[in-house]
KOLLUMFI-380051 format. One record per residue (C-alpha): z, y, x; residue in three letters. Coordinates in steps of 0.2 Angstrom, whole numbers, plus 5000, padded with zeros to 4 digits. Layout:
residues N
ZYXAla...
//
This chain:
residues 442
530947884817Unk530247804801Unk528447914804Unk528647804821Unk528947634813Unk527747664799Unk526347704813Unk526547554823Unk526347444806Unk524947544802Unk524147494820Unk524547314815Unk523847314798Unk522347414802Unk521947284816Unk522047134805Unk520847204794Unk519547284805Unk519047134813Unk518247054798Unk516747164800Unk516647104817Unk516346914816Unk514546924816Unk514347004832Unk515846894838Unk514946754833Unk513246804841Unk514146834858Unk515046674857Unk513346574851Unk514446504837Unk513846474819Unk514646594808Unk515646474799Unk516746434812Unk517246614814Unk518646604800Unk519646524813Unk519846704819Unk520746764802Unk521546594799Unk522546574814Unk523046744816Unk523846724796Unk524446534802Unk525546624817Unk526046754806Unk526946624793Unk527546524808Unk528346664817Unk529146764800Unk530646634797Unk531446674815Unk531046884815Unk532246924801Unk533646834813Unk533046904830Unk533147074823Unk535047034818Unk535446914832Unk534847054847Unk534647244849Unk533247294836Unk532447404846Unk532147294861Unk531347154849Unk530347284844Unk529647324861Unk529347144865Unk528447134850Unk527547274854Unk527147224873Unk526547024866Unk525447144854Unk524747254869Unk524347074880Unk523746984866Unk522547134862Unk521947124880Unk521646934879Unk520646944864Unk519547094869Unk519246984889Unk518946814878Unk517446744884Unk517346614870Unk517846574851Unk519446484857Unk520246594869Unk519946734855Unk520846624843Unk522346604856Unk522446784858Unk522346814839Unk523746694837Unk524946794850Unk524446934839Unk525046864822Unk526646804832Unk527046984839Unk526547054820Unk527746924812Unk529147034823Unk528647204821Unk528947214800Unk530547144797Unk531347224812Unk530547404807Unk531347354791Unk533247344800Unk532947474809Unk532447604796Unk534047514784Unk535347554799Unk534747724803Unk534547794785Unk535947854773Unk535847804754Unk534947964750Unk533647954764Unk533447764761Unk531947804748Unk531047914758Unk531247834773Unk530547664766Unk528947744758Unk528547784777Unk528347584778Unk527447564761Unk526147684768Unk525447584782Unk525147434768Unk524147534759Unk523247644770Unk522847524785Unk521747384774Unk520747554767Unk520247604784Unk520247444794Unk518547384788Unk517847564790Unk518547584807Unk517947404811Unk516047444805Unk516247624817Unk516547544832Unk515347374831Unk514047514828Unk514447644840Unk515147524855Unk515647344853Unk516947224845Unk517847224861Unk518347414856Unk519347344840Unk520547264852Unk520647384866Unk521047534855Unk522647464854Unk523047474873Unk523547664871Unk524247664853Unk525447534860Unk525947634875Unk526347784866Unk527047704853Unk528347614865Unk528847784873Unk529147834855Unk530247704850Unk531147714868Unk531247914865Unk531847944847Unk532247764842Unk534247724842Unk534847564852Unk535847484839Unk536947344843Unk536647174839Unk537647084824Unk538446914821Unk537446794812Unk537246594811Unk536446504824Unk534646464823Unk533946314813Unk532946254828Unk532546074821Unk532146164805Unk530846294813Unk530046134821Unk529846024807Unk529246174796Unk528146254809Unk527446094814Unk527046024795Unk526246194792Unk525146194808Unk524646014805Unk524046054788Unk523146204791Unk522246114805Unk521845974795Unk521146064784Unk519946144796Unk519546004803Unk519045914788Unk517345974792Unk517145954812Unk518145794814Unk517945614810Unk518745594793Unk520045474799Unk520745604811Unk520845754797Unk521645624785Unk523045584799Unk523545764804Unk523545794784Unk524645654782Unk525745714797Unk525745884789Unk526345804773Unk527745694782Unk528345844793Unk528645944775Unk529545804768Unk530645784783Unk530945984783Unk531545944764Unk532845814768Unk533445934784Unk533646084772Unk534646004760Unk535845944774Unk535846094782Unk537246224779Unk536046374784Unk534346304783Unk532946404791Unk532346434772Unk533246404757Unk531846304745Unk533346314731Unk532946474728Unk531246404720Unk532446324705Unk532746524699Unk531446554685Unk530646714690Unk530646674709Unk529946504708Unk528546534693Unk528046704703Unk527946594721Unk526946434711Unk525746554703Unk525546684717Unk525146544728Unk523646504717Unk523046684715Unk523146714734Unk522146554738Unk520746614726Unk520846794731Unk521346824750Unk519946744757Unk518646894748Unk518647004764Unk518046854774Unk516646804760Unk516046974758Unk515946984777Unk514646834777Unk513746874761Unk513347084765Unk513047054784Unk512446884787Unk511546844770Unk511047014764Unk510647084782Unk511747244780Unk512347344794Unk514347324801Unk514347514796Unk513647494776Unk514747344773Unk516347424780Unk516047564769Unk515847454754Unk517647364758Unk518247524758Unk517847564739Unk519047404737Unk520447494744Unk520147644736Unk520447564722Unk521947454729Unk522747634734Unk522347734715Unk523247584705Unk524847604716Unk525147754703Unk524647664688Unk525747504692Unk527447544686Unk526947624669Unk525847474664Unk527247354670Unk528447454658Unk527047464643Unk526647284644Unk527947184655Unk527747084668Unk527046924658Unk525547014650Unk525147104665Unk525246954677Unk524446844667Unk523046954660Unk522747044677Unk522546854683Unk520946844671Unk520247024677Unk520346984695Unk519346824692Unk518146904682Unk518047044698Unk517746904711Unk516246794699Unk515546974699Unk515446974716Unk514746834717Unk513146884708Unk512747004724Unk511146994730Unk509747074741Unk509147184726Unk510947214718Unk511247424719Unk512347494731Unk513147604718Unk513247434707Unk514047354722Unk515447484726Unk515847494707Unk516147314706Unk517247304723Unk518347474719Unk518747384700Unk519147214709Unk520147314721Unk521247404706Unk521547244698Unk522047144715Unk523047284718Unk524147274701Unk524347094703Unk525247104721Unk526147244715Unk526847154701Unk526946974709Unk528247094721Unk529447154709Unk529247004697Unk530046874711Unk531746954713Unk532046974695Unk533346824695Unk533746844713Unk535546884717Unk535847054730Unk536646934741Unk535346804743Unk533946934745Unk533546924763Unk533346734761Unk532246744748Unk531246894755Unk530946784771Unk530346614761Unk529146734750Unk528346814765Unk528246634773Unk527346564757Unk526146734756Unk525446694773Unk525346534772Unk524446534754Unk523246664764Unk522946564779Unk522646424768Unk521346514755Unk520246564770Unk520346384778Unk519946324761Unk518546454760Unk517646384776Unk517946204773Unk516846234755Unk515546354765Unk515346214780Unk515346064768Unk513946144757Unk512846194772Unk513046004780Unk512545964761Unk510846064759Unk510546034779Unk510746194785Unk511746264800Unk512046424792Unk512846494774Unk511746534762Unk512046684746Unk512046524734Unk513446454746Unk514546594746Unk514246624727Unk514846444723Unk516246464734Unk516646644727Unk516646554708Unk517746404716Unk519146544719Unk518746644703Unk519146474694Unk521146454705Unk521346624699Unk521046604682Unk522246454683Unk523646544690Unk523646664673Unk524246504665Unk525746484677Unk526046664675Unk526346644657Unk527846534660Unk528946704666Unk530146774652Unk529346884639Unk
//
């Protein structure tokens, strides 16, 4: 059972990263500027962030196996819609449906594993859920580059169809049909307020270089007002969708604030690397995917070293010092040029993967140092939503900066210098997070 659930999550994570190496080919097929392809990434992450709050509730309110099967059916339909898309907006709609389905898969899979495992089996069972998060992003860019080179970008989505069908059959055959559990009623008003605020903020940021300034300002203002309305609602509701009071806990609040800054600077790196390596430096999708994999190898290796390092130096030193190392790695990537040796690029990306992996692994553990056990589920939901939102905002911000630089210089496409400026800006955000991490207890 853990192997089946892990394989389903692996499919979702591979698909989310494989699409990155295909963005230039999608832009060419749709006759769109490559800068607009960040919608394909940011809208997927936005849908994840919007649907995560209801995933945990749905997993307990309904039968977990039925929710998982519904999520897989939606993911299959969305994958087919992406493959059949004839323009960018059809593709973006399909990606949002994929994000919504993916938001249901992980929490529901965790509920199934927790219900079906004894205390002695739990650690081994949960390791199957951790494995896809390590291997999926490692193989995704390479698989995407291979499919784009040998076939077309459509196969990145079409390959999901047989996998989903086999996965659904295995779930029906081997996963028990656990009964639902009593849970409080869904905070519908909170869902509408929080979801509307997030969507308006992301769309407002994306529209800064595509709509008149007055419209972008109106979207951003509406987003801020929606967020304020949710804050008032959450204070009065007995069981709010997101328990923002958790941010008052020292470790949780500091890590969420610093982590948001760090992800704003680091989450857009795969998108920026694809633009730099393929669009600006003229590499093939397969070569670019292979280079990105070198960062994934570093991330995988760091999983073996993270615990000893934290035990030796503590959370505060590791997070603050490693944020600076991560910033340095991003700044070095900004120096890639046509005459930069491939082996040197691979070494820089490998070292950057080491640093980012250590940061994400340590942030995940440091967040819950002060969180009581009875509030761990609410903290997990809030943290997951914050992660996806900051990642979506990171890609949106990178796209806005690149488009603004191109317009400033009178170009329709980005250049090596533009990507370098945005990467250096991202490095500064990562370095700034180090100062916030210093507020953790020693």
